[in-house]
Backbone as CSV, one residue per row, in Angstrom:
resi,resn,N_x,N_y,N_z,CA_x,CA_y,CA_z,C_x,C_y,C_z
1,UNK,0.721,-0.915,0.013,-0.015,-0.512,-0.012,0.706,1.468,-0.237
2,UNK,0.439,2.706,-0.241,0.848,3.697,-0.827,1.478,4.505,0.758
3,UNK,2.226,5.197,1.403,2.634,5.591,2.490,1.782,6.659,2.493
4,UNK,0.969,7.400,1.619,0.244,8.402,1.236,-1.264,8.435,1.153
5,UNK,-1.201,6.796,1.769,-2.776,6.246,2.016,-3.342,6.784,3.262
6,UNK,-4.857,7.534,3.143,-4.813,8.520,4.554,-6.185,8.059,4.922
7,UNK,-7.139,7.406,4.228,-8.557,7.111,4.450,-8.518,5.922,3.733
8,UNK,-9.318,4.518,4.510,-9.541,3.426,3.940,-9.727,3.027,2.620
9,UNK,-10.587,3.793,1.923,-11.030,4.260,0.561,-9.875,4.434,-0.042
10,UNK,-8.657,5.365,0.093,-7.507,5.556,-0.141,-6.753,4.589,-0.459
11,UNK,-6.891,2.967,0.596,-5.981,1.806,1.119,-6.848,0.963,-0.433
12,UNK,-8.395,1.115,-0.760,-8.472,0.431,-1.629,-8.392,0.424,-3.131
13,UNK,-8.576,1.990,-3.041,-7.669,2.339,-4.686,-6.377,1.849,-4.750
14,UNK,-5.826,2.429,-4.175,-3.859,1.268,-3.748,-4.217,-0.107,-4.359
15,UNK,-4.701,-0.421,-3.703,-5.468,-2.411,-3.849,-5.421,-2.396,-5.038
16,UNK,-6.451,-1.796,-5.377,-7.321,-1.614,-6.853,-6.337,-1.472,-7.953
17,UNK,-5.034,-0.679,-7.771,-4.092,-0.627,-8.714,-3.096,-1.591,-8.950
18,UNK,-3.252,-2.094,-7.745,-1.789,-2.795,-7.472,-2.426,-4.854,-8.475
19,UNK,-3.662,-4.818,-7.875,-3.513,-6.441,-8.177,-5.284,-6.064,-7.907
20,UNK,-5.886,-5.860,-8.772,-7.328,-5.722,-8.934,-7.820,-7.156,-8.956
21,UNK,-6.630,-8.359,-9.908,-7.623,-9.471,-9.185,-7.387,-10.440,-7.992
22,UNK,-7.086,-10.096,-7.095,-6.418,-11.116,-6.265,-7.498,-10.876,-5.621
23,UNK,-7.978,-12.013,-4.369,-8.645,-12.119,-3.282,-8.661,-10.895,-2.242
24,UNK,-9.999,-10.082,-1.963,-9.781,-9.533,-0.939,-10.243,-9.922,0.692
25,UNK,-11.672,-10.225,0.180,-12.630,-10.553,1.159,-13.443,-11.918,0.682
26,UNK,-13.369,-12.901,1.455,-13.675,-14.069,1.013,-14.326,-14.203,2.419
27,UNK,-15.921,-14.814,2.306,-16.831,-15.142,3.393,-17.854,-16.350,3.816
28,UNK,-17.696,-17.209,4.531,-17.962,-17.998,5.027,-19.355,-17.830,6.091
29,UNK,-20.786,-18.951,5.923,-21.634,-18.611,6.834,-22.170,-19.822,6.842
30,UNK,-21.657,-20.930,8.017,-21.390,-21.963,8.274,-22.852,-22.679,9.063
31,UNK,-23.557,-21.370,8.994,-25.078,-21.716,9.375,-25.955,-21.832,8.173
32,UNK,-25.717,-21.534,6.719,-26.355,-21.815,5.561,-24.964,-22.697,4.506
33,UNK,-23.928,-22.317,4.733,-23.045,-22.586,3.692,-22.895,-22.086,2.708
34,UNK,-23.054,-20.860,3.086,-22.526,-20.159,1.811,-21.030,-19.411,1.637
35,UNK,-20.449,-19.413,0.537,-18.921,-19.044,0.470,-19.178,-17.713,-0.647
36,UNK,-18.479,-17.169,-0.334,-18.562,-15.923,-1.181,-17.056,-15.480,-1.500
37,UNK,-16.897,-14.736,-2.278,-14.875,-14.393,-2.573,-15.137,-13.465,-3.235
38,UNK,-14.266,-12.323,-3.025,-14.449,-11.149,-4.080,-13.381,-10.554,-4.347
39,UNK,-12.863,-10.665,-5.521,-11.508,-10.095,-5.650,-11.218,-8.241,-5.570
40,UNK,-10.586,-8.201,-5.133,-9.873,-6.424,-5.342,-10.963,-5.515,-5.909
41,UNK,-11.362,-6.121,-7.368,-11.742,-5.446,-8.476,-13.739,-5.399,-7.814
42,UNK,-14.208,-6.580,-7.504,-15.085,-6.863,-7.420,-15.794,-6.163,-6.234
43,UNK,-14.938,-6.148,-5.052,-15.356,-5.706,-4.017,-15.467,-4.038,-4.464
44,UNK,-14.275,-3.403,-5.706,-14.475,-2.453,-5.315,-15.733,-1.377,-6.070
45,UNK,-16.162,-2.905,-7.089,-17.370,-2.562,-7.880,-18.491,-2.283,-6.748
46,UNK,-18.603,-3.631,-6.185,-19.337,-3.332,-4.681,-19.750,-1.779,-4.096
47,UNK,-18.477,-1.620,-3.717,-18.072,-0.279,-2.787,-18.665,0.648,-3.341
48,UNK,-18.343,1.503,-4.956,-18.614,2.380,-5.657,-19.959,2.675,-5.915
49,UNK,-20.366,1.421,-6.206,-21.997,0.950,-6.383,-22.862,1.823,-4.972
50,UNK,-22.469,0.639,-3.611,-22.804,1.190,-3.048,-22.458,2.990,-2.269
51,UNK,-21.335,3.390,-2.437,-21.321,5.215,-2.500,-22.453,5.742,-3.327
52,UNK,-22.252,5.527,-4.342,-23.431,6.198,-5.118,-24.931,5.969,-4.526
53,UNK,-25.294,4.918,-4.455,-26.265,4.772,-3.658,-26.526,5.562,-1.859
54,UNK,-25.531,5.835,-1.736,-25.358,6.311,-0.180,-25.413,8.432,-0.845
55,UNK,-24.524,8.479,-1.454,-24.331,9.934,-1.973,-25.259,10.341,-2.954
56,UNK,-26.255,9.505,-3.874,-27.512,10.090,-4.619,-28.041,9.678,-4.341
57,UNK,-29.166,8.225,-3.958,-30.071,8.151,-3.633,-30.891,8.693,-2.167
58,UNK,-29.725,8.511,-1.587,-29.815,8.829,0.149,-29.682,10.021,0.443
59,UNK,-29.092,10.895,-0.490,-28.209,11.969,-0.488,-27.552,12.615,1.224
60,UNK,-26.738,11.181,1.179,-25.731,11.640,2.295,-24.289,12.103,1.959
61,UNK,-23.548,13.187,3.025,-23.005,13.802,3.027,-21.863,13.751,4.009
62,UNK,-20.569,14.462,4.163,-19.582,14.269,4.939,-20.139,14.855,6.269
63,UNK,-20.137,14.491,7.135,-20.785,14.746,8.459,-21.715,14.163,9.156
64,UNK,-22.857,13.243,8.038,-23.213,12.617,7.995,-23.134,11.457,9.151
65,UNK,-24.120,10.596,9.885,-23.863,8.920,10.691,-24.826,8.712,9.902
66,UNK,-24.063,7.223,10.135,-24.885,6.120,9.545,-24.711,5.367,10.453
67,UNK,-25.818,4.637,11.122,-25.960,3.425,11.998,-25.918,2.339,11.258
68,UNK,-24.502,1.565,11.714,-24.309,0.298,10.936,-25.040,-1.026,11.642
69,UNK,-26.191,-1.659,12.000,-26.491,-2.510,12.317,-26.765,-4.208,11.699
70,UNK,-25.754,-4.138,11.418,-25.092,-5.518,10.827,-23.761,-7.158,11.529
71,UNK,-23.630,-7.696,11.038,-22.947,-8.488,11.719,-21.597,-8.335,10.673
72,UNK,-20.652,-9.203,11.323,-19.707,-9.318,10.245,-19.988,-10.119,9.271
73,UNK,-19.506,-9.626,8.076,-20.277,-10.075,6.612,-19.897,-9.372,5.585
74,UNK,-19.700,-9.880,4.443,-19.094,-9.333,3.237,-19.632,-7.917,2.974
75,UNK,-20.859,-8.026,3.195,-21.448,-6.292,2.350,-21.558,-5.367,3.544
76,UNK,-21.165,-6.142,5.047,-20.912,-5.101,5.665,-19.964,-4.235,5.534
77,UNK,-18.639,-5.006,5.294,-17.223,-4.538,4.837,-17.459,-3.699,3.825
78,UNK,-18.178,-3.696,2.704,-18.806,-3.052,1.484,-19.066,-1.677,2.269
79,UNK,-19.857,-1.605,2.741,-20.441,-0.797,3.119,-19.199,0.258,4.034
80,UNK,-19.030,-0.334,5.215,-17.971,0.358,5.989,-16.788,1.161,4.797
81,UNK,-16.494,0.727,3.720,-15.680,1.323,2.452,-16.783,3.055,2.012
82,UNK,-17.965,2.104,1.729,-18.405,3.310,0.902,-18.567,4.257,1.882
83,UNK,-18.663,4.174,3.154,-18.904,5.295,3.719,-17.645,6.184,4.034
84,UNK,-16.407,5.190,3.768,-14.926,6.107,3.755,-14.965,6.855,2.682
85,UNK,-15.727,6.084,1.736,-15.670,6.938,-0.071,-16.696,8.512,-0.375
86,UNK,-17.182,8.341,0.397,-18.116,9.422,0.903,-18.039,10.455,1.586
87,UNK,-17.413,9.941,2.726,-16.860,10.877,3.759,-18.157,10.777,5.065
88,UNK,-19.180,9.927,5.098,-20.165,9.869,6.506,-19.348,9.027,7.245
89,UNK,-19.815,9.255,8.143,-19.078,8.661,9.709,-20.013,7.755,9.870
90,UNK,-19.474,6.236,9.877,-20.124,4.417,10.334,-19.799,4.225,11.546
91,UNK,-20.851,4.603,12.399,-21.143,3.830,14.084,-21.923,2.578,13.771
92,UNK,-20.604,1.684,13.906,-21.153,0.326,14.106,-22.070,-0.167,15.203
93,UNK,-22.949,-0.639,15.260,-23.784,-0.955,16.347,-24.533,0.481,17.131
94,UNK,-24.206,1.706,15.861,-24.873,2.886,16.695,-26.745,3.300,16.678
95,UNK,-26.748,4.557,17.329,-28.316,4.414,17.832,-29.103,5.164,16.520
96,UNK,-29.801,4.272,15.882,-30.422,4.775,14.622,-30.962,5.974,15.087
97,UNK,-31.801,6.157,16.419,-32.807,7.507,16.916,-31.503,8.693,16.462
98,UNK,-30.289,8.894,16.475,-29.340,9.919,16.564,-28.891,9.583,15.087
99,UNK,-29.269,9.078,14.207,-28.419,8.602,12.607,-29.157,9.147,11.850
100,UNK,-28.540,9.426,10.711,-29.065,10.170,9.781,-29.373,9.101,8.400
101,UNK,-29.109,8.081,8.400,-29.211,6.879,7.853,-28.908,5.559,8.794
102,UNK,-29.650,4.471,8.597,-29.323,3.719,9.032,-29.748,2.172,8.177
103,UNK,-28.660,1.496,8.291,-28.294,0.177,7.851,-28.902,-1.164,8.457
104,UNK,-29.923,-1.607,7.959,-30.074,-2.679,8.920,-29.878,-4.011,9.010
105,UNK,-29.819,-5.308,9.416,-29.660,-6.378,8.922,-31.529,-7.047,9.481
106,UNK,-31.271,-8.605,9.206,-32.621,-8.777,9.615,-33.004,-8.852,10.803
107,UNK,-32.249,-8.936,11.930,-31.972,-8.685,13.336,-32.570,-7.872,13.940
108,UNK,-32.260,-6.702,12.945,-31.953,-5.191,13.654,-33.033,-4.203,12.965
109,UNK,-34.318,-5.317,12.059,-35.405,-4.607,11.677,-35.940,-3.266,12.504
110,UNK,-36.259,-3.441,13.493,-37.367,-3.089,14.411,-36.765,-2.212,15.010
111,UNK,-35.395,-1.911,15.472,-34.456,-1.454,16.249,-34.034,-0.273,15.151
112,UNK,-33.967,-0.215,13.953,-33.864,0.513,13.115,-34.477,1.351,12.672
113,UNK,-35.997,1.159,13.161,-36.870,1.972,12.600,-37.272,3.563,13.343
114,UNK,-36.146,3.669,14.446,-36.202,4.608,15.143,-35.603,5.871,14.506
115,UNK,-34.761,5.289,13.471,-33.787,6.468,13.002,-35.140,6.923,11.731
116,UNK,-34.426,8.806,11.806,-35.652,9.471,11.288,-35.106,9.432,10.067
117,UNK,-34.330,9.252,9.287,-33.722,9.490,8.412,-34.097,8.066,6.984
118,UNK,-32.978,8.207,6.357,-33.486,6.939,5.499,-32.918,5.783,5.897
119,UNK,-33.696,4.403,5.190,-33.540,3.124,6.033,-33.121,2.420,4.905
120,UNK,-32.284,0.872,4.556,-32.080,0.436,3.939,-32.220,-0.703,4.864
121,UNK,-32.193,-1.624,4.012,-32.669,-3.263,4.847,-31.673,-4.250,3.958
122,UNK,-30.842,-5.166,4.735,-30.409,-6.268,3.734,-30.577,-7.546,4.316
123,UNK,-31.029,-8.684,3.824,-31.584,-9.484,3.696,-30.237,-10.815,4.204
124,UNK,-29.110,-10.128,3.903,-28.357,-10.834,4.598,-28.142,-12.967,4.049
125,UNK,-29.159,-12.788,3.042,-29.075,-14.105,2.431,-28.437,-14.281,1.516
126,UNK,-27.716,-15.865,1.100,-26.708,-15.934,-0.028,-27.254,-15.710,-0.742
127,UNK,-25.914,-15.120,-1.496,-25.845,-14.630,-3.039,-26.394,-13.088,-2.944
128,UNK,-26.394,-12.573,-1.627,-26.882,-10.985,-2.013,-28.812,-11.370,-2.403
129,UNK,-29.132,-12.097,-1.705,-30.553,-11.939,-2.196,-31.484,-11.036,-1.910
130,UNK,-32.439,-10.750,-2.665,-33.532,-9.695,-2.147,-34.486,-10.151,-0.922
131,UNK,-35.359,-9.314,-0.016,-36.347,-9.939,0.445,-37.549,-9.876,-0.462
132,UNK,-38.320,-11.187,0.001,-39.658,-11.475,-0.867,-40.552,-10.214,-1.100
133,UNK,-40.258,-8.737,0.026,-40.841,-7.898,-0.206,-40.174,-7.088,0.907
134,UNK,-39.883,-5.339,0.264,-39.458,-5.076,1.649,-39.636,-4.902,2.596
135,UNK,-39.190,-5.114,3.471,-39.782,-4.971,5.186,-40.035,-3.384,5.205
136,UNK,-41.164,-3.116,6.175,-41.817,-1.578,6.304,-40.988,-1.039,6.374
137,UNK,-40.962,0.157,5.906,-40.147,1.272,6.276,-38.519,1.449,5.478
138,UNK,-38.994,0.513,5.065,-36.900,0.363,4.529,-36.818,0.035,3.336
139,UNK,-35.886,0.675,2.257,-35.810,0.263,1.219,-35.018,-0.700,0.800
140,UNK,-34.764,-1.898,0.178,-34.149,-2.630,-0.109,-32.680,-2.541,-0.848
141,UNK,-31.892,-2.964,0.139,-30.530,-2.505,-0.528,-30.702,-3.816,-2.307
142,UNK,-30.821,-5.061,-1.967,-30.457,-5.927,-2.954,-31.200,-5.382,-4.185
143,UNK,-32.561,-4.223,-3.857,-32.613,-3.791,-4.828,-32.781,-2.581,-5.526
144,UNK,-31.949,-1.801,-5.138,-31.633,-0.501,-4.851,-30.172,-0.483,-5.469
145,UNK,-29.422,-1.368,-5.279,-27.878,-1.277,-5.601,-27.521,-1.605,-6.900
146,UNK,-27.514,-2.441,-7.202,-27.531,-2.675,-8.698,-27.547,-1.906,-10.065
147,UNK,-28.696,-0.812,-10.246,-28.646,0.255,-11.347,-27.746,1.144,-10.834
148,UNK,-27.045,1.120,-9.983,-25.935,2.313,-9.723,-24.875,2.400,-10.469
149,UNK,-24.448,3.413,-10.630,-22.848,3.703,-11.296,-21.972,2.360,-10.780
150,UNK,-21.203,2.602,-11.314,-19.238,1.269,-11.569,-18.633,2.384,-11.106
151,UNK,-18.569,3.465,-11.450,-17.826,4.495,-10.867,-18.238,5.113,-10.205
152,UNK,-17.341,5.776,-8.754,-17.670,6.722,-7.882,-16.912,7.752,-7.821
153,UNK,-17.086,9.055,-7.833,-16.648,10.390,-7.286,-17.188,11.315,-6.355
154,UNK,-16.687,11.061,-5.144,-17.358,12.099,-4.131,-17.388,13.754,-4.559
155,UNK,-19.199,13.970,-4.379,-19.163,15.201,-4.570,-18.300,16.268,-4.252
156,UNK,-17.863,16.203,-2.718,-17.138,17.190,-1.794,-15.777,16.171,-1.585
157,UNK,-14.597,16.616,-1.604,-13.467,15.685,-0.910,-13.629,15.083,0.380
158,UNK,-13.526,13.820,0.730,-13.148,13.382,1.749,-12.271,14.290,2.926
159,UNK,-11.953,14.296,3.948,-11.301,14.795,4.592,-10.846,13.637,5.813
160,UNK,-9.363,13.212,5.328,-8.598,12.448,6.375,-8.886,12.969,7.863
161,UNK,-9.186,13.804,8.569,-9.130,14.008,9.950,-10.255,13.767,10.595
162,UNK,-11.460,14.184,9.428,-12.987,14.132,9.626,-13.516,12.535,10.060
163,UNK,-14.134,12.746,11.482,-14.786,11.191,11.835,-15.261,10.259,10.377
164,UNK,-14.707,9.169,10.621,-14.801,8.039,9.884,-15.572,7.060,10.428
165,UNK,-14.951,6.355,11.623,-15.647,5.216,11.776,-16.138,5.373,13.983
166,UNK,-17.114,5.042,13.929,-17.235,4.451,15.508,-17.845,3.233,16.061
167,UNK,-16.868,2.997,16.904,-17.480,1.215,17.164,-16.175,1.271,18.722
168,UNK,-17.293,0.635,19.401,-17.186,0.328,21.041,-17.071,1.635,21.777
169,UNK,-17.707,2.566,21.312,-17.550,4.330,22.036,-16.053,4.757,21.546
170,UNK,-15.607,4.294,20.630,-14.028,5.138,20.706,-14.667,5.538,18.564
171,UNK,-14.088,6.676,18.698,-14.558,7.669,17.499,-12.815,7.703,16.627
172,UNK,-12.731,7.537,15.667,-11.615,7.745,14.713,-11.944,8.022,13.646
173,UNK,-10.704,9.149,13.513,-10.618,9.916,11.830,-10.225,8.709,10.611
174,UNK,-10.716,9.389,9.533,-10.300,8.149,8.223,-8.728,7.873,8.305
175,UNK,-7.744,9.229,8.832,-6.241,9.002,8.886,-5.506,8.007,10.284
176,UNK,-6.472,8.103,11.463,-6.539,7.584,12.565,-6.943,6.244,12.338
177,UNK,-7.482,5.670,11.344,-8.177,3.997,11.400,-6.951,3.759,10.835
178,UNK,-6.338,4.385,8.946,-5.509,3.771,8.681,-4.057,3.500,9.562
179,UNK,-3.698,4.621,10.162,-2.281,4.336,10.900,-2.093,3.349,11.941
180,UNK,-3.877,3.162,13.105,-3.727,2.186,13.564,-4.237,1.084,12.799
181,UNK,-4.725,0.490,11.501,-4.886,-0.537,10.950,-3.444,-1.104,10.354
182,UNK,-2.444,0.162,10.298,-1.097,-0.533,9.961,-0.245,-0.770,10.752
183,UNK,-0.748,-0.044,12.280,0.088,-0.825,13.363,-0.317,-2.131,13.808
184,UNK,-1.699,-2.359,13.958,-2.079,-3.876,14.180,-1.584,-5.114,12.890
185,UNK,-1.954,-4.484,11.755,-0.961,-5.295,10.564,0.664,-5.876,11.194
186,UNK,1.129,-4.833,11.649,2.534,-4.942,11.811,2.419,-6.053,12.736
187,UNK,1.703,-5.637,14.386,1.868,-6.533,15.361,1.834,-7.912,14.459
188,UNK,0.721,-8.221,13.984,-0.135,-9.601,13.313,0.924,-10.237,12.255
189,UNK,2.234,-9.531,12.237,3.296,-10.161,11.167,2.709,-9.994,9.675
190,UNK,1.773,-9.389,9.259,1.068,-9.593,7.727,1.803,-8.669,6.665
191,UNK,1.737,-9.188,5.528,2.694,-8.733,4.651,1.645,-8.693,3.261
192,UNK,2.435,-8.075,2.231,1.816,-8.309,0.966,1.597,-9.887,1.055
193,UNK,-0.249,-10.148,0.609,-0.312,-11.419,0.192,-1.011,-12.236,1.134
194,UNK,-0.398,-12.076,2.260,-1.042,-12.630,4.177,-2.979,-12.932,3.956
195,UNK,-2.814,-14.143,3.759,-4.783,-14.709,4.512,-4.627,-14.738,5.623
196,UNK,-5.501,-13.608,6.362,-6.165,-13.649,7.959,-7.199,-13.947,7.560
197,UNK,-7.732,-15.597,8.910,-8.778,-16.064,8.705,-9.282,-15.542,10.122
198,UNK,-10.235,-14.928,10.289,-11.343,-14.080,11.540,-12.473,-14.880,11.435
199,UNK,-12.596,-15.404,12.863,-13.817,-15.445,12.754,-14.633,-14.719,14.382
200,UNK,-13.947,-13.795,14.286,-14.442,-12.457,15.610,-15.482,-11.637,14.591
201,UNK,-16.291,-11.247,15.821,-17.571,-9.920,15.181,-16.860,-8.514,14.580
202,UNK,-18.085,-8.176,14.269,-17.893,-6.546,14.103,-18.016,-5.884,14.996
203,UNK,-18.176,-6.165,15.956,-19.015,-4.959,17.372,-17.487,-4.638,18.036
204,UNK,-16.404,-4.835,17.484,-15.366,-4.207,18.617,-14.326,-3.706,17.288
205,UNK,-13.396,-2.996,17.685,-11.708,-2.544,16.920,-11.473,-3.656,16.559
206,UNK,-11.317,-4.594,17.139,-10.288,-5.627,17.159,-11.121,-7.168,16.185
207,UNK,-12.066,-6.612,15.744,-12.436,-7.931,14.627,-12.750,-7.134,13.208
208,UNK,-13.019,-5.868,13.827,-12.977,-5.344,12.108,-11.369,-4.993,11.804
209,UNK,-10.878,-4.591,12.687,-9.387,-4.623,12.404,-8.639,-5.816,11.647
210,UNK,-8.899,-6.871,11.757,-8.178,-8.359,11.985,-8.925,-8.756,10.848
211,UNK,-10.650,-8.784,10.672,-11.667,-8.838,9.428,-11.192,-8.422,8.348
212,UNK,-11.073,-6.959,8.136,-11.064,-5.955,7.125,-9.819,-5.158,7.312
213,UNK,-9.468,-4.099,8.061,-9.133,-2.839,7.922,-7.063,-3.356,7.863
214,UNK,-7.047,-3.958,8.791,-5.444,-3.994,8.573,-4.706,-5.396,7.796
215,UNK,-5.700,-6.083,7.133,-5.298,-6.956,5.879,-5.357,-5.996,4.737
216,UNK,-6.261,-5.056,4.515,-6.481,-4.429,3.604,-5.798,-3.010,4.039
217,UNK,-4.797,-2.634,4.902,-3.404,-2.200,5.066,-2.417,-2.658,4.391
218,UNK,-2.040,-3.824,4.663,-0.940,-4.738,4.071,-0.911,-5.336,3.118
219,UNK,-1.977,-5.283,1.880,-2.118,-5.906,0.978,-2.061,-7.138,1.283
220,UNK,-3.193,-7.648,1.818,-3.568,-9.084,1.929,-4.818,-9.082,1.872
221,UNK,-5.612,-10.523,2.641,-6.684,-10.650,2.156,-7.064,-11.214,3.442
222,UNK,-8.667,-10.995,3.984,-9.591,-11.705,4.720,-10.498,-12.980,4.546
223,UNK,-10.228,-13.560,5.449,-11.395,-14.461,4.774,-12.659,-14.578,6.034
224,UNK,-13.340,-14.616,6.142,-14.595,-14.239,7.351,-15.318,-15.362,7.715
225,UNK,-15.177,-16.002,8.769,-16.365,-16.951,9.880,-16.791,-16.583,9.839
226,UNK,-18.079,-16.431,9.547,-19.456,-16.485,10.454,-19.765,-17.839,11.025
227,UNK,-20.182,-17.839,12.557,-21.030,-19.689,12.937,-20.074,-20.955,12.457
228,UNK,-18.561,-20.531,12.660,-17.742,-21.684,12.581,-17.500,-22.589,13.735
229,UNK,-18.797,-22.340,14.752,-18.930,-23.515,15.826,-19.638,-24.266,15.361
230,UNK,-20.143,-24.038,14.145,-21.147,-25.226,13.673,-20.501,-26.418,12.608
231,UNK,-18.925,-26.043,11.987,-18.110,-27.184,11.931,-18.207,-28.698,12.337
232,UNK,-18.337,-29.238,11.970,-17.509,-30.619,12.813,-16.065,-30.645,12.574
233,UNK,-15.550,-31.467,13.420,-14.283,-31.464,13.959,-13.234,-31.245,12.792
234,UNK,-12.412,-30.800,12.850,-11.377,-30.747,12.038,-11.445,-29.974,10.460
235,UNK,-12.974,-29.407,10.371,-13.426,-28.715,9.290,-12.704,-27.073,9.354
236,UNK,-12.518,-26.440,10.407,-11.863,-25.551,9.881,-10.486,-25.107,9.809
237,UNK,-10.308,-26.520,10.285,-7.912,-26.818,9.619,-8.336,-26.582,8.338
238,UNK,-8.742,-27.717,7.760,-9.181,-28.483,6.694,-9.837,-26.858,5.650
239,UNK,-10.149,-25.897,6.344,-10.711,-24.847,5.282,-9.006,-23.729,5.279
240,UNK,-8.259,-23.731,6.545,-7.346,-23.061,6.612,-6.279,-23.095,5.589
241,UNK,-5.933,-24.193,5.838,-5.526,-25.348,4.354,-5.827,-24.584,3.202
242,UNK,-6.919,-25.282,2.561,-7.197,-24.883,1.382,-7.862,-23.585,1.052
243,UNK,-7.776,-22.267,2.128,-7.818,-21.319,1.666,-6.296,-20.647,1.547
244,UNK,-5.699,-21.138,1.718,-4.238,-21.016,2.008,-3.947,-19.638,3.173
245,UNK,-4.511,-19.831,4.411,-4.341,-19.284,5.317,-3.238,-18.865,6.088
246,UNK,-2.382,-17.798,6.238,-1.114,-17.917,6.951,-1.651,-17.103,8.287
247,UNK,-2.770,-16.741,8.898,-2.733,-16.050,10.031,-4.486,-16.242,10.046
248,UNK,-4.340,-16.450,11.619,-5.994,-17.121,11.914,-6.017,-16.153,13.316
249,UNK,-7.556,-15.376,13.819,-7.647,-15.100,14.556,-9.179,-15.510,15.138
250,UNK,-9.066,-16.590,16.017,-10.370,-17.210,16.572,-11.017,-16.961,17.599
């Protein structure tokens, strides 16, 4: 990654320029058997579409706050980088009542209705499927995002010193987030090509860093595992071997 990168969106742009075909996020849901692998290029395309949805359809702007009520999931990672691209502050598990936008999964739809602004629902079903019908009070992400543009340009340049992420009660600017991700990557011994398997949630910084930001900062990739406790004995070890995992955080 480039030393000049100061926001997570900068890190993604550098990754795209360096090697767009390499894997960036691989996601397993062991409750459903789902496996999704996104290359840097595919992930960046999802981020661009989501950022266009956020900036255009939802009229979000730098300084706005988005309550992100989602578990560790590849679509959560997309939303985190889309917020960084627009300059919106992502509040992981944030209070919807104080947010300008809420993005909620199936388990948080009722809580998300407290948001007075725009509301987006994600089914989190395999293959990014839509809901049979949009939940009351929400737009369905899977319906809204496909028609968005594949390229994104912010209306206003993103300030690296502005708040970018709030998790576990701590607010970080884009620059602080990138710096901490680099520190974490060094502590884990990550290098370009490292592949990190994480079974941690996204509800705190450690889970977010090991499951997204540190691998991104190091030029590596993340293998997210949701509900690995459902695996048979030895299955996780076989997964690590098949996915060529170099580091694991369980």
